[in-house]
The first five atom37 places (N, CA, C, CB, O) and aatype in JSON, in Angstrom:
{
  "aatype": [12, 7, 9, 2, 9, 14, 1, 19, 10, 3, 7, 15, 19, 18, 0, 14, 7, 5, 0, 7, 7, 0, 9, 1, 10, 3, 16, 0, 0, 17, 12, 16, 17, 10, 6, 0, 14, 16, 16, 1, 15, 13, 15, 18, 14, 10, 18, 3, 0, 0, 8, 7, 18, 9, 3, 7, 13, 12, 16, 19, 1, 11, 6, 16, 1, 5, 1, 7, 7, 12, 18, 17, 15, 19, 13, 1, 1, 4, 2, 7, 1, 10, 1, 11, 9, 18, 10, 7, 14, 15, 1, 16, 19, 16, 5, 8, 1, 10, 8, 16, 9, 0, 6, 15, 10, 1, 6, 19, 14, 19, 0, 10, 6, 14, 14, 3, 16, 14, 16, 15],
  "atom_mask": [
    [1, 1, 1, 1, 1],
    [1, 1, 1, 0, 1],
    [1, 1, 1, 1, 1],
    [1, 1, 1, 1, 1],
    [1, 1, 1, 1, 1],
    [1, 1, 1, 1, 1],
    [1, 1, 1, 1, 1],
    [1, 1, 1, 1, 1],
    [1, 1, 1, 1, 1],
    [1, 1, 1, 1, 1],
    [1, 1, 1, 0, 1],
    [1, 1, 1, 1, 1],
    [1, 1, 1, 1, 1],
    [1, 1, 1, 1, 1],
    [1, 1, 1, 1, 1],
    [1, 1, 1, 1, 1],
    [1, 1, 1, 0, 1],
    [1, 1, 1, 1, 1],
    [1, 1, 1, 1, 1],
    [1, 1, 1, 0, 1],
    [1, 1, 1, 0, 1],
    [1, 1, 1, 1, 1],
    [1, 1, 1, 1, 1],
    [1, 1, 1, 1, 1],
    [1, 1, 1, 1, 1],
    [1, 1, 1, 1, 1],
    [1, 1, 1, 1, 1],
    [1, 1, 1, 1, 1],
    [1, 1, 1, 1, 1],
    [1, 1, 1, 1, 1],
    [1, 1, 1, 1, 1],
    [1, 1, 1, 1, 1],
    [1, 1, 1, 1, 1],
    [1, 1, 1, 1, 1],
    [1, 1, 1, 1, 1],
    [1, 1, 1, 1, 1],
    [1, 1, 1, 1, 1],
    [1, 1, 1, 1, 1],
    [1, 1, 1, 1, 1],
    [1, 1, 1, 1, 1],
    [1, 1, 1, 1, 1],
    [1, 1, 1, 1, 1],
    [1, 1, 1, 1, 1],
    [1, 1, 1, 1, 1],
    [1, 1, 1, 1, 1],
    [1, 1, 1, 1, 1],
    [1, 1, 1, 1, 1],
    [1, 1, 1, 1, 1],
    [1, 1, 1, 1, 1],
    [1, 1, 1, 1, 1],
    [1, 1, 1, 1, 1],
    [1, 1, 1, 0, 1],
    [1, 1, 1, 1, 1],
    [1, 1, 1, 1, 1],
    [1, 1, 1, 1, 1],
    [1, 1, 1, 0, 1],
    [1, 1, 1, 1, 1],
    [1, 1, 1, 1, 1],
    [1, 1, 1, 1, 1],
    [1, 1, 1, 1, 1],
    [1, 1, 1, 1, 1],
    [1, 1, 1, 1, 1],
    [1, 1, 1, 1, 1],
    [1, 1, 1, 1, 1],
    [1, 1, 1, 1, 1],
    [1, 1, 1, 1, 1],
    [1, 1, 1, 1, 1],
    [1, 1, 1, 0, 1],
    [1, 1, 1, 0, 1],
    [1, 1, 1, 1, 1],
    [1, 1, 1, 1, 1],
    [1, 1, 1, 1, 1],
    [1, 1, 1, 1, 1],
    [1, 1, 1, 1, 1],
    [1, 1, 1, 1, 1],
    [1, 1, 1, 1, 1],
    [1, 1, 1, 1, 1],
    [1, 1, 1, 1, 1],
    [1, 1, 1, 1, 1],
    [1, 1, 1, 0, 1],
    [1, 1, 1, 1, 1],
    [1, 1, 1, 1, 1],
    [1, 1, 1, 1, 1],
    [1, 1, 1, 1, 1],
    [1, 1, 1, 1, 1],
    [1, 1, 1, 1, 1],
    [1, 1, 1, 1, 1],
    [1, 1, 1, 0, 1],
    [1, 1, 1, 1, 1],
    [1, 1, 1, 1, 1],
    [1, 1, 1, 1, 1],
    [1, 1, 1, 1, 1],
    [1, 1, 1, 1, 1],
    [1, 1, 1, 1, 1],
    [1, 1, 1, 1, 1],
    [1, 1, 1, 1, 1],
    [1, 1, 1, 1, 1],
    [1, 1, 1, 1, 1],
    [1, 1, 1, 1, 1],
    [1, 1, 1, 1, 1],
    [1, 1, 1, 1, 1],
    [1, 1, 1, 1, 1],
    [1, 1, 1, 1, 1],
    [1, 1, 1, 1, 1],
    [1, 1, 1, 1, 1],
    [1, 1, 1, 1, 1],
    [1, 1, 1, 1, 1],
    [1, 1, 1, 1, 1],
    [1, 1, 1, 1, 1],
    [1, 1, 1, 1, 1],
    [1, 1, 1, 1, 1],
    [1, 1, 1, 1, 1],
    [1, 1, 1, 1, 1],
    [1, 1, 1, 1, 1],
    [1, 1, 1, 1, 1],
    [1, 1, 1, 1, 1],
    [1, 1, 1, 1, 1],
    [1, 1, 1, 1, 1],
    [1, 1, 1, 1, 1],
    [1, 1, 1, 1, 1]
  ],
  "atom_positions": [
    [[10.64, 3.34, 3.84], [10.09, 1.9, 3.67], [11.64, 1.02, 3.97], [9.29, 1.61, 1.83], [12.78, 1.28, 3.59]],
    [[11.25, 0.2, 4.59], [12.78, -0.74, 4.84], [13.07, -1.68, 3.85], [0.0, 0.0, 0.0], [12.12, -2.03, 3.14]],
    [[14.54, -2.34, 3.57], [14.34, -3.03, 2.4], [14.23, -4.02, 2.6], [15.05, -2.99, 1.56], [14.57, -4.59, 1.56]],
    [[13.83, -4.98, 3.56], [13.12, -6.22, 3.73], [11.7, -6.33, 3.74], [13.47, -6.73, 4.79], [11.18, -7.36, 4.18]],
    [[10.91, -5.19, 3.23], [9.83, -5.33, 3.51], [9.22, -6.12, 1.93], [9.29, -3.89, 4.07], [9.61, -5.87, 0.79]],
    [[8.24, -7.04, 2.32], [7.43, -7.76, 1.5], [6.97, -6.85, 0.31], [6.29, -8.33, 2.29], [6.62, -5.72, 0.63]],
    [[6.94, -7.11, -0.7], [6.27, -6.24, -2.05], [5.5, -6.79, -3.07], [7.26, -5.66, -2.87], [6.03, -7.6, -3.83]],
    [[4.44, -6.51, -3.19], [3.48, -6.9, -4.36], [3.95, -6.52, -5.77], [2.1, -6.2, -4.15], [4.09, -5.31, -5.93]],
    [[4.17, -7.13, -6.6], [4.43, -7.2, -7.89], [3.6, -8.09, -8.88], [5.65, -7.52, -7.92], [3.53, -9.29, -8.64]],
    [[2.95, -7.55, -10.02], [2.3, -8.66, -11.25], [1.54, -9.7, -10.25], [3.73, -9.66, -12.4], [1.7, -10.91, -10.33]],
    [[0.44, -8.88, -9.01], [-0.3, -10.12, -8.6], [-0.09, -11.27, -7.55], [0.0, 0.0, 0.0], [-0.73, -12.29, -7.3]],
    [[1.08, -10.69, -7.01], [1.54, -11.8, -6.37], [2.62, -10.92, -5.26], [2.27, -13.0, -7.55], [3.28, -9.93, -5.58]],
    [[2.6, -11.47, -4.06], [3.3, -10.78, -2.93], [5.02, -11.7, -2.7], [2.07, -10.94, -1.35], [5.07, -12.89, -2.38]],
    [[6.26, -10.83, -2.95], [7.26, -11.56, -2.54], [8.0, -11.08, -1.59], [7.94, -11.86, -3.41], [8.57, -9.99, -1.53]],
    [[7.97, -11.87, -0.92], [8.7, -11.88, 0.76], [10.35, -12.35, 1.23], [7.76, -13.06, 1.66], [10.78, -13.49, 1.05]],
    [[11.0, -11.43, 1.73], [12.52, -11.96, 1.42], [12.32, -13.1, 2.39], [13.99, -10.82, 1.79], [11.42, -12.92, 3.2]],
    [[13.2, -14.63, 2.48], [13.16, -15.62, 3.11], [11.98, -15.93, 3.01], [0.0, 0.0, 0.0], [11.57, -16.3, 4.12]],
    [[10.96, -15.98, 2.03], [9.76, -16.46, 2.1], [9.88, -18.16, 1.55], [8.77, -15.43, 1.22], [10.42, -18.54, 0.51]],
    [[9.36, -18.83, 2.38], [9.47, -20.36, 1.68], [8.21, -20.56, 0.89], [9.58, -21.68, 2.85], [7.09, -20.15, 1.23]],
    [[8.56, -21.31, -0.34], [7.94, -21.52, -1.56], [7.57, -20.41, -2.69], [0.0, 0.0, 0.0], [6.66, -20.49, -3.53]],
    [[8.51, -19.32, -2.49], [8.04, -18.41, -3.47], [7.01, -17.58, -3.62], [0.0, 0.0, 0.0], [5.98, -17.96, -3.07]],
    [[6.95, -16.36, -4.32], [5.55, -15.65, -4.37], [4.07, -16.31, -4.1], [5.46, -15.16, -5.71], [3.7, -17.44, -4.41]],
    [[3.49, -15.49, -3.56], [1.8, -15.88, -2.78], [0.93, -14.88, -3.79], [1.54, -15.25, -0.62], [0.91, -13.65, -3.89]],
    [[0.37, -15.68, -4.33], [-0.67, -14.82, -5.57], [-1.97, -14.5, -4.63], [-1.26, -16.01, -7.24], [-2.66, -15.25, -3.94]],
    [[-2.07, -12.79, -4.94], [-3.16, -12.34, -4.06], [-4.61, -12.91, -4.13], [-3.27, -11.0, -4.25], [-5.16, -13.34, -5.14]],
    [[-5.0, -12.85, -3.17], [-7.0, -13.4, -3.64], [-6.99, -14.86, -3.09], [-7.56, -13.57, -5.91], [-8.13, -15.29, -2.93]],
    [[-5.96, -15.75, -2.75], [-6.02, -16.68, -2.63], [-6.0, -17.12, -0.94], [-5.18, -17.02, -3.5], [-5.74, -16.45, 0.06]],
    [[-6.4, -18.53, -1.1], [-6.6, -18.68, 0.38], [-5.38, -18.62, 1.14], [-7.26, -19.94, 0.71], [-5.41, -18.51, 2.37]],
    [[-3.79, -18.72, 0.16], [-2.31, -18.7, 0.82], [-1.89, -17.14, 1.36], [-1.09, -19.23, -0.44], [-1.11, -16.92, 2.29]],
    [[-2.73, -15.92, 0.42], [-2.63, -14.92, 0.52], [-3.63, -14.38, 1.91], [-2.81, -14.51, -0.79], [-3.46, -13.35, 2.55]],
    [[-4.36, -15.1, 2.05], [-5.4, -14.88, 3.01], [-4.62, -15.56, 4.87], [-7.03, -15.95, 2.24], [-4.89, -15.14, 5.99]],
    [[-3.85, -16.43, 4.53], [-3.26, -17.06, 5.61], [-2.25, -16.24, 5.7], [-2.92, -18.47, 5.51], [-2.12, -15.65, 6.77]],
    [[-1.43, -16.03, 4.77], [-0.11, -15.08, 4.96], [-0.59, -13.33, 5.83], [0.62, -14.77, 2.99], [0.06, -12.71, 6.67]],
    [[-1.72, -13.04, 5.29], [-1.93, -11.6, 5.69], [-2.34, -11.59, 7.13], [-3.03, -10.86, 4.8], [-2.31, -10.63, 7.9]],
    [[-2.78, -12.98, 7.39], [-3.53, -13.11, 9.04], [-2.26, -13.75, 9.82], [-5.18, -14.4, 9.18], [-2.52, -13.8, 11.02]],
    [[-0.89, -14.28, 9.5], [-0.06, -14.73, 10.09], [0.87, -13.72, 11.29], [0.58, -15.27, 9.03], [1.74, -13.2, 10.59]],
    [[0.99, -13.42, 12.14], [1.37, -12.98, 13.28], [2.42, -12.08, 13.02], [1.67, -13.95, 14.13], [2.67, -11.03, 13.61]],
    [[3.24, -12.82, 11.74], [4.21, -12.37, 11.93], [4.73, -11.24, 10.02], [5.11, -13.87, 12.57], [5.8, -10.91, 9.5]],
    [[3.53, -11.08, 9.74], [3.12, -10.33, 8.5], [2.53, -8.99, 9.19], [1.94, -11.23, 7.49], [1.37, -8.93, 9.63]],
    [[3.46, -7.92, 9.24], [3.14, -6.62, 9.61], [3.05, -5.71, 8.65], [3.93, -6.17, 10.43], [2.47, -4.7, 9.04]],
    [[3.44, -5.69, 7.42], [3.23, -4.63, 6.27], [3.47, -5.06, 4.87], [4.15, -3.46, 6.46], [3.65, -6.27, 5.0]],
    [[3.54, -4.85, 3.92], [3.94, -4.98, 2.65], [3.86, -3.55, 1.58], [3.06, -6.13, 2.19], [3.12, -2.69, 2.06]],
    [[4.31, -3.27, 0.6], [4.2, -2.49, -0.12], [3.61, -2.99, -1.34], [5.22, -1.95, -0.17], [3.76, -4.16, -1.7]],
    [[2.72, -1.88, -2.2], [2.19, -2.32, -2.94], [2.19, -0.85, -4.46], [0.87, -2.88, -2.08], [1.65, 0.23, -4.23]],
    [[2.73, -1.1, -5.6], [2.88, 0.04, -6.2], [1.85, 0.75, -6.75], [3.64, -0.12, -7.0], [0.66, 0.45, -6.77]],
    [[2.36, 1.65, -7.15], [1.54, 3.25, -8.0], [1.88, 2.76, -8.93], [2.0, 5.03, -7.9], [3.08, 2.52, -8.87]],
    [[1.27, 2.35, -10.16], [1.43, 2.1, -11.74], [1.17, 3.11, -12.59], [0.61, 1.08, -12.23], [0.02, 2.83, -12.95]],
    [[1.5, 4.18, -13.2], [1.35, 4.77, -14.22], [1.35, 4.22, -15.85], [2.15, 5.54, -13.95], [2.23, 4.16, -16.72]],
    [[0.12, 3.92, -15.81], [-0.28, 3.0, -17.04], [-0.28, 4.03, -18.33], [-1.93, 2.22, -16.81], [-0.34, 3.63, -19.49]],
    [[-0.21, 5.35, -17.96], [-0.21, 6.08, -18.96], [1.4, 6.53, -19.59], [-1.08, 7.2, -18.49], [1.61, 7.12, -20.65]],
    [[2.27, 6.13, -18.76], [3.84, 5.96, -19.37], [4.4, 4.53, -18.97], [4.98, 7.21, -18.67], [5.59, 4.23, -19.08]],
    [[3.67, 3.9, -18.61], [3.86, 2.37, -18.42], [5.34, 2.26, -17.04], [0.0, 0.0, 0.0], [6.25, 1.47, -17.28]],
    [[5.37, 2.76, -16.26], [5.79, 2.41, -15.31], [5.37, 2.51, -13.76], [6.64, 2.76, -15.54], [4.24, 2.88, -13.45]],
    [[6.3, 2.2, -12.85], [5.44, 2.43, -11.3], [6.13, 4.31, -10.69], [6.21, 0.62, -9.71], [7.23, 4.83, -10.5]],
    [[4.88, 4.65, -10.63], [5.57, 6.17, -9.6], [6.19, 6.11, -7.99], [4.16, 7.33, -9.31], [6.76, 6.94, -7.28]],
    [[5.87, 4.97, -7.85], [6.17, 4.67, -5.84], [5.58, 3.28, -5.78], [0.0, 0.0, 0.0], [5.39, 2.28, -6.47]],
    [[5.33, 3.89, -4.19], [4.65, 2.16, -3.75], [3.96, 3.06, -2.13], [6.5, 0.24, -3.32], [4.51, 4.04, -1.62]],
    [[2.79, 2.46, -1.63], [2.21, 2.62, -0.93], [2.32, 1.7, -0.03], [1.36, 2.86, -1.32], [2.13, 0.55, -0.43]],
    [[2.66, 1.89, 1.49], [2.91, 0.8, 2.39], [1.77, 0.32, 2.8], [3.68, 1.1, 3.48], [1.01, 1.22, 3.16]],
    [[1.16, -1.11, 2.93], [0.4, -1.81, 3.87], [0.88, -2.09, 5.43], [0.2, -3.01, 3.25], [1.83, -2.76, 5.84]],
    [[-0.21, -1.26, 6.22], [0.37, -1.94, 7.44], [-0.86, -2.6, 8.36], [1.26, -0.79, 8.35], [-2.03, -2.23, 8.37]],
    [[-0.36, -3.5, 9.0], [-1.45, -4.35, 10.25], [-1.02, -3.49, 11.41], [-1.09, -6.36, 10.68], [0.04, -2.96, 11.77]],
    [[-2.33, -3.54, 11.88], [-2.71, -2.22, 13.1], [-3.51, -2.95, 14.37], [-4.0, -0.8, 12.34], [-4.61, -3.48, 14.22]],
    [[-2.84, -2.9, 15.57], [-3.75, -3.43, 16.33], [-5.05, -2.28, 16.74], [-2.93, -3.98, 17.55], [-4.86, -1.07, 16.84]],
    [[-6.07, -2.79, 16.9], [-6.91, -1.35, 17.23], [-7.52, -1.43, 18.52], [-8.16, -1.01, 16.17], [-7.53, -2.48, 19.16]],
    [[-8.14, -0.17, 18.99], [-8.18, -0.15, 20.61], [-8.99, -1.29, 20.91], [-8.85, 1.24, 21.34], [-8.44, -2.2, 21.53]],
    [[-10.44, -1.45, 20.52], [-11.24, -2.34, 20.64], [-11.16, -3.9, 20.0], [-12.17, -1.71, 20.3], [-12.09, -4.7, 19.87]],
    [[-9.54, -4.08, 19.59], [-9.18, -5.58, 20.04], [-9.13, -5.78, 18.12], [0.0, 0.0, 0.0], [-9.48, -4.88, 17.37]],
    [[-8.64, -7.08, 17.65], [-8.41, -7.5, 16.56], [-7.13, -6.21, 15.74], [0.0, 0.0, 0.0], [-6.72, -5.08, 16.01]],
    [[-6.95, -7.15, 14.78], [-6.23, -6.64, 13.7], [-6.87, -5.9, 12.46], [-5.57, -7.65, 13.27], [-7.77, -6.36, 11.76]],
    [[-6.26, -4.74, 12.31], [-6.56, -4.53, 10.82], [-5.55, -3.69, 10.01], [-7.9, -3.84, 10.69], [-4.47, -3.2, 10.36]],
    [[-6.25, -3.65, 8.73], [-4.59, -2.77, 8.01], [-5.42, -1.82, 7.57], [-3.38, -3.57, 6.49], [-6.65, -1.86, 7.48]],
    [[-4.41, -0.67, 7.2], [-4.43, 0.69, 6.59], [-3.12, 0.74, 5.73], [-4.47, 1.9, 7.75], [-2.06, 0.13, 5.84]],
    [[-3.53, 1.6, 4.89], [-2.76, 2.11, 4.12], [-2.2, 3.5, 4.07], [-3.23, 1.88, 3.27], [-2.81, 4.53, 4.37]],
    [[-0.76, 3.38, 3.57], [-0.18, 4.82, 4.14], [0.79, 5.48, 3.03], [0.78, 4.57, 5.65], [1.73, 4.81, 2.61]],
    [[0.61, 6.62, 2.62], [1.44, 7.42, 1.52], [1.64, 8.72, 1.67], [0.91, 7.38, 0.27], [0.69, 9.49, 1.84]],
    [[3.01, 9.15, 1.62], [3.64, 10.32, 1.67], [3.03, 11.41, 0.6], [5.09, 10.01, 1.46], [3.36, 10.98, -0.51]],
    [[2.3, 12.61, 0.46], [1.64, 12.95, -0.52], [1.71, 14.58, -0.44], [0.29, 12.27, -0.48], [0.93, 15.19, 0.3]],
    [[2.6, 15.21, -1.18], [3.03, 17.04, -0.95], [3.18, 16.64, 0.47], [1.62, 18.63, -1.34], [2.21, 16.88, 1.2]],
    [[4.05, 16.15, 0.91], [5.0, 16.14, 2.18], [4.25, 15.72, 3.29], [0.0, 0.0, 0.0], [4.79, 15.65, 4.39]],
    [[2.81, 15.38, 3.1], [1.81, 14.95, 4.11], [1.69, 13.28, 4.23], [0.36, 15.6, 3.69], [1.66, 12.5, 3.28]],
    [[1.65, 12.98, 5.51], [1.37, 11.56, 5.3], [-0.22, 11.11, 5.42], [2.22, 10.79, 6.36], [-0.89, 11.49, 6.38]],
    [[-0.75, 10.31, 4.42], [-1.87, 9.94, 4.06], [-2.17, 8.71, 4.73], [-1.94, 9.9, 2.75], [-1.28, 7.88, 4.86]],
    [[-3.68, 8.44, 5.31], [-3.25, 6.87, 6.01], [-5.01, 6.7, 5.3], [-2.78, 6.61, 8.45], [-5.84, 7.59, 5.15]],
    [[-5.11, 5.45, 5.01], [-6.67, 5.4, 4.56], [-6.93, 3.95, 5.06], [-7.02, 5.64, 2.73], [-6.31, 2.99, 4.6]],
    [[-7.74, 3.85, 5.9], [-8.43, 2.74, 6.17], [-8.47, 1.57, 5.78], [-9.24, 2.9, 6.1], [-9.14, 1.66, 4.75]],
    [[-8.1, 0.15, 5.95], [-8.48, -1.0, 4.84], [-9.45, -2.11, 5.57], [-6.96, -1.84, 4.22], [-10.19, -2.87, 4.95]],
    [[-9.35, -2.09, 6.56], [-10.36, -3.18, 7.36], [-9.36, -4.51, 7.68], [0.0, 0.0, 0.0], [-8.16, -4.52, 7.38]],
    [[-10.11, -5.67, 8.38], [-9.97, -6.79, 8.65], [-9.42, -6.96, 7.31], [-11.08, -7.52, 9.18], [-9.48, -6.08, 6.45]],
    [[-8.63, -8.69, 7.06], [-7.8, -9.04, 6.33], [-8.54, -9.47, 5.23], [-6.97, -9.85, 6.87], [-8.13, -9.35, 4.07]],
    [[-9.78, -10.06, 5.57], [-10.69, -10.35, 4.23], [-11.16, -9.45, 3.22], [-11.83, -10.85, 4.57], [-11.66, -9.68, 2.12]],
    [[-10.86, -8.24, 3.87], [-10.82, -6.69, 3.05], [-10.25, -6.48, 1.93], [-10.21, -5.68, 3.7], [-10.59, -5.92, 0.89]],
    [[-8.78, -7.29, 2.49], [-7.44, -6.4, 1.76], [-7.3, -7.29, 0.62], [-5.78, -6.26, 2.73], [-6.46, -8.17, 0.74]],
    [[-8.08, -7.22, -0.65], [-8.18, -7.55, -1.64], [-7.29, -6.96, -2.92], [-9.31, -7.48, -1.65], [-6.88, -5.8, -3.01]],
    [[-7.14, -7.79, -3.67], [-6.05, -7.05, -5.35], [-7.01, -5.62, -5.58], [-6.21, -8.49, -7.52], [-6.78, -4.45, -5.24]],
    [[-8.14, -6.22, -6.28], [-9.19, -4.88, -6.54], [-8.97, -3.69, -5.34], [-11.03, -5.47, -6.43], [-8.33, -2.65, -5.52]],
    [[-9.58, -4.03, -4.24], [-9.15, -2.88, -3.3], [-7.82, -2.0, -3.45], [-9.05, -3.46, -2.02], [-7.93, -0.78, -3.55]],
    [[-6.72, -2.55, -3.47], [-5.55, -2.55, -3.42], [-5.26, -1.85, -4.36], [-5.03, -3.57, -3.36], [-4.42, -0.96, -4.24]],
    [[-5.79, -2.06, -5.34], [-5.56, -1.58, -7.22], [-6.48, 0.02, -6.62], [-6.85, -3.09, -9.08], [-5.82, 1.05, -6.5]],
    [[-7.64, 0.0, -6.38], [-8.62, 1.16, -6.31], [-7.81, 2.31, -5.27], [-10.28, 0.57, -5.62], [-7.57, 3.46, -5.66]],
    [[-7.54, 1.94, -4.29], [-6.53, 2.65, -3.72], [-5.4, 3.2, -4.15], [-6.21, 2.12, -3.01], [-5.0, 4.35, -3.92]],
    [[-5.0, 2.56, -4.64], [-3.57, 3.14, -5.7], [-3.83, 4.08, -6.32], [-3.0, 2.28, -6.83], [-3.48, 5.26, -6.22]],
    [[-4.52, 3.51, -7.07], [-5.18, 4.53, -8.23], [-5.89, 5.95, -7.6], [-6.51, 3.63, -9.11], [-5.56, 7.05, -8.05]],
    [[-6.67, 5.84, -6.77], [-6.73, 7.12, -5.97], [-5.48, 7.82, -5.41], [-7.54, 6.87, -4.86], [-5.3, 9.02, -5.57]],
    [[-4.84, 7.22, -4.93], [-3.41, 8.15, -4.74], [-2.59, 8.59, -5.62], [-2.51, 7.62, -4.08], [-1.83, 9.52, -5.35]],
    [[-2.59, 8.09, -6.63], [-1.99, 8.69, -8.03], [-2.64, 9.67, -8.32], [-2.0, 7.88, -9.24], [-2.01, 10.59, -8.83]],
    [[-4.03, 9.82, -8.12], [-4.83, 10.61, -8.47], [-4.48, 12.09, -7.62], [-6.16, 9.93, -8.28], [-4.9, 13.09, -8.2]],
    [[-3.94, 12.27, -6.63], [-3.88, 13.43, -5.93], [-3.57, 14.15, -6.65], [-3.24, 13.55, -4.96], [-3.09, 13.67, -7.68]],
    [[-3.65, 15.89, -6.53], [-3.5, 16.67, -7.51], [-1.75, 17.06, -6.67], [-4.96, 17.97, -7.78], [-1.4, 16.68, -5.55]],
    [[-1.23, 17.61, -7.31], [0.4, 18.34, -6.84], [-0.25, 19.41, -6.5], [1.83, 18.68, -8.06], [-1.19, 19.99, -7.04]],
    [[0.78, 19.78, -4.84], [0.33, 21.16, -4.39], [0.9, 22.27, -5.32], [0.8, 21.44, -2.88], [2.08, 22.4, -5.65]],
    [[-0.09, 22.98, -5.65], [0.34, 24.45, -6.25], [1.09, 25.34, -5.51], [-0.76, 25.24, -6.57], [0.99, 25.6, -4.31]],
    [[2.05, 25.92, -6.55], [3.1, 26.83, -5.72], [2.03, 28.45, -5.72], [5.05, 26.99, -6.79], [1.35, 28.94, -6.62]],
    [[2.29, 28.9, -4.32], [1.6, 30.52, -3.77], [2.14, 31.02, -4.87], [2.14, 31.44, -2.15], [3.13, 30.72, -5.53]],
    [[1.1, 32.06, -4.99], [1.3, 33.05, -6.41], [2.23, 34.19, -5.67], [-0.46, 33.84, -7.23], [1.85, 34.72, -4.63]],
    [[3.36, 34.49, -6.26], [4.31, 35.52, -6.58], [3.55, 36.75, -5.6], [4.42, 35.84, -8.43], [2.48, 37.19, -6.03]],
    [[4.09, 37.32, -4.24], [3.35, 38.63, -4.11], [4.37, 39.68, -4.87], [3.04, 39.06, -2.38], [5.56, 39.72, -5.22]],
    [[3.05, 40.6, -4.92], [3.99, 41.88, -5.67], [4.92, 42.64, -4.3], [2.68, 43.35, -6.56], [4.54, 42.84, -3.14]],
    [[5.98, 42.87, -4.83], [7.24, 43.85, -4.25], [6.61, 45.05, -4.5], [8.85, 43.78, -5.02], [6.01, 45.23, -5.56]],
    [[6.71, 46.1, -3.41], [6.9, 47.32, -3.42], [8.05, 47.94, -3.59], [6.51, 47.67, -2.58], [8.09, 49.17, -3.58]]
  ]
}
């Protein structure tokens, strides 16, 4: 994740150099920001409520689809593998949907160590 990637915290997106400060999610300004040609990605926290801290971040990226149009996808590295979850067009990128996906990514079980093989 780049240093200058916009980041969602406490229900608002904070982008470096963004005029007017933070933009609240699920507002008209949020949809306008998502649709802007200069908006390509942002990060969203994976919050561990049981411990009260952020475990990490998922990256949300805008991509061009073969059939035309721009769509959003979530990316997160889990157990050494990159997971991708399709979000859809900007109108489907809501705080509730992002939170639900973040929770599902936090619940991915840690890979188990392979059992020891007996030596002869």
